[in-house]
C-alpha positions as CSV (number, residue, x, y, z in Angstrom):
1,M,0.0,0.0,0.0
2,T,1.3,3.4,-1.0
3,T,1.0,6.2,1.6
4,I,0.9,9.9,0.8
5,R,4.3,10.2,2.5
6,E,5.7,7.5,0.0
7,R,4.2,9.4,-2.9
8,L,5.9,12.6,-1.7
9,R,9.2,10.8,-1.3
10,R,8.9,9.5,-4.9
11,W,8.4,13.0,-6.1
12,F,11.3,14.6,-4.4
13,G,13.7,11.7,-4.0
14,P,15.2,9.9,-1.0
15,G,16.3,12.2,1.7
16,S,14.7,15.3,0.2
17,R,13.1,17.8,2.5
18,L,9.7,18.9,1.4
19,A,9.0,22.5,1.2
20,A,6.1,24.0,-0.7
21,S,8.2,27.1,-1.6
22,R,10.5,24.9,-3.6
23,L,7.7,23.7,-5.9
24,S,7.0,25.3,-9.2
25,P,3.3,26.0,-9.7
26,E,3.2,23.2,-12.4
27,A,4.8,20.7,-10.0
28,A,2.4,21.7,-7.3
29,A,-0.5,21.1,-9.6
30,V,0.7,17.7,-10.6
31,L,1.4,16.8,-7.0
32,A,-2.1,17.9,-6.0
33,R,-3.6,15.7,-8.8
34,E,-1.5,12.7,-7.7
35,L,-2.6,13.1,-4.1
36,E,-6.2,13.6,-5.1
37,A,-6.1,10.2,-7.0
38,T,-4.7,8.4,-3.9
39,Q,-6.8,5.4,-3.0
40,E,-7.2,3.8,0.5
41,V,-5.4,0.7,-0.8
42,E,-2.8,0.8,-3.5
43,F,0.2,-1.2,-4.7
44,D,3.6,0.5,-4.9
45,C,6.1,-0.1,-7.7
46,D,7.8,-3.0,-5.9
47,Q,4.5,-4.8,-5.4
48,V,3.6,-4.3,-9.0
49,H,7.0,-5.5,-10.3
50,Q,6.5,-8.8,-8.3
51,L,3.3,-9.5,-10.3
52,L,3.9,-7.7,-13.6
53,D,4.9,-10.8,-15.5
54,Q,1.8,-12.7,-14.5
55,F,-0.4,-9.7,-15.3
56,A,1.2,-9.2,-18.7
57,E,0.8,-12.9,-19.5
58,A,-2.9,-12.8,-18.6
59,V,-3.4,-9.7,-20.8
60,Q,-1.5,-11.5,-23.6
61,R,-3.9,-14.4,-23.3
62,G,-6.8,-12.1,-23.6
63,E,-7.9,-12.3,-20.0
64,N,-9.3,-9.2,-18.2
65,G,-6.4,-8.6,-15.9
66,A,-8.2,-5.6,-14.4
67,A,-10.9,-7.9,-13.0
68,W,-8.5,-10.1,-11.1
69,M,-5.7,-7.6,-10.5
70,P,-7.4,-4.3,-10.1
71,L,-4.6,-2.8,-7.9
72,I,-2.1,-3.5,-10.6
73,R,-4.2,-1.9,-13.3
74,A,-4.8,1.1,-11.1
75,H,-1.1,1.5,-10.5
76,L,-0.3,1.2,-14.2
77,E,-2.8,4.0,-15.0
78,R,-0.9,6.3,-12.6
79,C,2.7,5.3,-12.8
80,T,4.5,6.0,-16.1
81,D,7.6,4.0,-15.3
82,C,5.7,0.8,-14.5
83,R,3.4,1.3,-17.4
84,Q,6.4,1.6,-19.8
85,E,7.8,-1.6,-18.3
86,F,4.5,-3.4,-18.7
87,E,4.2,-2.3,-22.3
88,A,7.8,-3.4,-23.0
89,L,7.0,-6.8,-21.4
90,L,3.9,-7.1,-23.6
91,R,5.9,-6.4,-26.7
92,V,8.4,-9.2,-25.8
93,L,5.5,-11.6,-25.1
94,Q,3.8,-10.7,-28.4
95,A,7.1,-11.2,-30.3
96,S,7.6,-14.6,-28.7
97,W,4.0,-15.7,-29.4
98,S,4.2,-14.7,-33.1
């Protein structure tokens, strides 16, 4: 589960001190949207990475992965890095199934 504190650390890096005055208006707006989208229960990147191969294989087989792994799908919708890794994994699977 990702907490707001973990999201803030992700934004500003390990060991960073958070200060609103250091945020550009654009960064503050993005951060506000991220915090607004926070759910009570979420997977973090490490949790998604542990299950990403199973999720990609299910999607490749045509299964509705969102139905049985909704926390992964929700994370992929928000996290660009994990989504890119998922898409790369799908390309590899598609190439190997061709």
